[in-house]
N, C-alpha and C positions, 0 to 999 in steps of 0.2 A: 168144579163150580166156584166162581169168584165170590169172595166175601164182600158183602155190602158195607161200604164205609160211608158213614154219614158226614154231612157238612160240619157238624159240631165236632166230630172226632178229629177231622183235619185241622179245624181251627184250634182245637186244644193242643194238638201236636206242635203247631206253628208257634203258638203262644209260649209253650215250654221252651222253645229255642229262641224266640225273638222278644218276649215279654208282650203283654197285652197292649200297652200304648203303642209300641212299634207296629204290631200286627194290625191294629185298627187303621193306622195310617196306610199301610200297604194294601189293606183290603179296599180302601176307597180310591187308591191311585189309578190313573188312566195313562197308559203308555202306548204309543204308536210306534211300530217297527217297520221301517221302509226298507225292504230288501231282505229276503229270508234265505240267504245263502250261508256261507261259512260264518259270517259275523252274526247276521240277524237270527238264524235258527238257533245258534248257541245262546245269544242274548235272551231269546224267548224262553228257552229252557231254564236258564238261571232265574229269570223273573217269575216264571211259573212256580219253580220250587220255593221261591221266597214268598209266594202267596200274593203277589200283585194281582188285585182283583179284576181289573179290566185291561185287556190287551187288544190291540188293533193290528192285525197282521196284513201287510200289503206287499204284493209281488205280482209280476206278470208272467213268471217263468213256471215251467214244469220240471219235475224232478227227473234228473238225467243220471246216467250210470257214472259220469265223471264227478258228480256231486258227492258221492258216497265216501270220498277219502277224507272229508272234512266237515260235512254238513249233517244235521240231525235227521237223517232220513234212512230208510231201509229199502231193500229191493222190492218189497211189497208196495212201495210208493211210486215206483217208476212210472213216468208219464202223467202222473197226477198233478194238479195245480199245487204249487207249494203252499199257499195259504190253507188249503183244505187238508193237505197231508200233515202239516205242522199242528193245526188245530186238533186233529185226531190224536196226535201224540201227546200234546199238552193236556188234553182232557183225561188221558190215562194216568197222568200224575195227579191232577186235581180236577174231578169232573164238575166242580161247582164254580170254576172260573167263568167270567163273562168274556167271551172271545168273539170279536167281530173280524170278518175277513173281507178283503177286496182283491180280486184277481184282475189286476190292471197295471199298465205301465204309467207311472206317475208323470204328469206334465205340469208345468208351471200353473196352468189354469185350474188344477185340481187341488192345489195346496190348501187354500183357505177351507174349502169343504171338508177335505179328509182329515185335517189336523186341528180344527177349531175346538174340539172337545178334549184334546190330549193335554195332560199335565207336563209330560215330557215326550219329546220326539227323538227317536233313535234313527240315525242315518246309517245304513249298513249296505250301501250299494258297492258293486265291484268297480264300475267304470268311472273314471275321473269326471267326465262331462256330466254324468247323472249326479254325482256327488255335488258338484259346483251348482248345478241347477236347483237342487233341493236346498242346500245350505243357503244360498243366496236368496232364494225365493222365500224361505222362512224368515231370514233376517229382515227382509224388506216388507213382507206381507203380514207376518205375525211376530213382530219383534219382541213381544212380551213372553213368547214360548221359550221354555228351556229346551235345548237341543244338545245331544251327544252324538258326535261323529267319529267314524273310524278312518284313520289315514296311515297306512303302512303296516303290513303284517306278513308279507311274503317271505319265503325262504325258511330256514331252520337255524337253530342256534341263537345266541345273543338275545336271550329272553329279556334281560333287564333293559334293553334298548327301548322296549315298549313302555310308554309312560302315558299319564293323563295330565292334561293341563287346561287351564281356562284360556281360551284364545281371545275372546272379547265378549262383553255383555253377557248374554245367556248361552253362548256357544262353548262347548268343551270338546277337545280333541283327544282321541285315544289312538296310540300307535307309535311307530318310530318316525312317521311323517316322511319316510324315504322309500321304503320297499313296497310300493303298491303293485297291483297286478300288471300295470303298464311297464314295469321294469323288466319283465320276462322271467323273474325268479319264480320258482315253483311255489304253490300254495299247499301247505301241509297242516294237518290238524292241530298239532300242539301250538304253533305260533298264532295261528288264527284264533284258537280257543283262548289264548292269553289275552289277545286284544279284545275279544268278545267279553271276557271276564272284566276287563278294565271299563268297557262301556256299561256293562250291567251294574258294576259297583258304583260308578258315577251316577247312574240313574237312581239307584237306591239312596245314595247320599242326597241327591236333590229332592227326592220325595220325603225323606225323613228329616232333613234340616229345614223344611218349609215351615 
């Protein structure tokens, strides 16, 4: 039988690690994650463990067997929509998070409606054309929004090549900006997770430095 853990107990545990001032900011924060693959699913796990109170999970894909080498899913999730499966997992970490899901393929015309309430937008797509569409769309339509984008994490080794930098305005890039999926290099869990950790860390910095 599972032990019942209260919201207050989880908050107390987070405050012990983060301090009350920090945790109150995280509780109020709203982060939208576009793409729930190797980058996005790991970013979501990091943010949920940090106690970010409001997460918006967006993807049009279903969990596939080829996802399991680097993404936060299990065999029990196969063929399920990624937003639904990931929400289930995150609520096992903290059942009191506010998690919104959208099972759809983001188009330019969706951008304002989907992201208008987000404090920070996380871009975590695989394909370069999707990345460009979302980044350019947010920069044009929602220029006041802070955005963290992944660019290059394929292969293995050379961990320190993955960096975070401010590209322009409210846009931050994480990765080596070279080894994307289009290079044909393999995607493996460690390097993908390093890039996801950079994205999550930058998101937390933007929330807490506000």
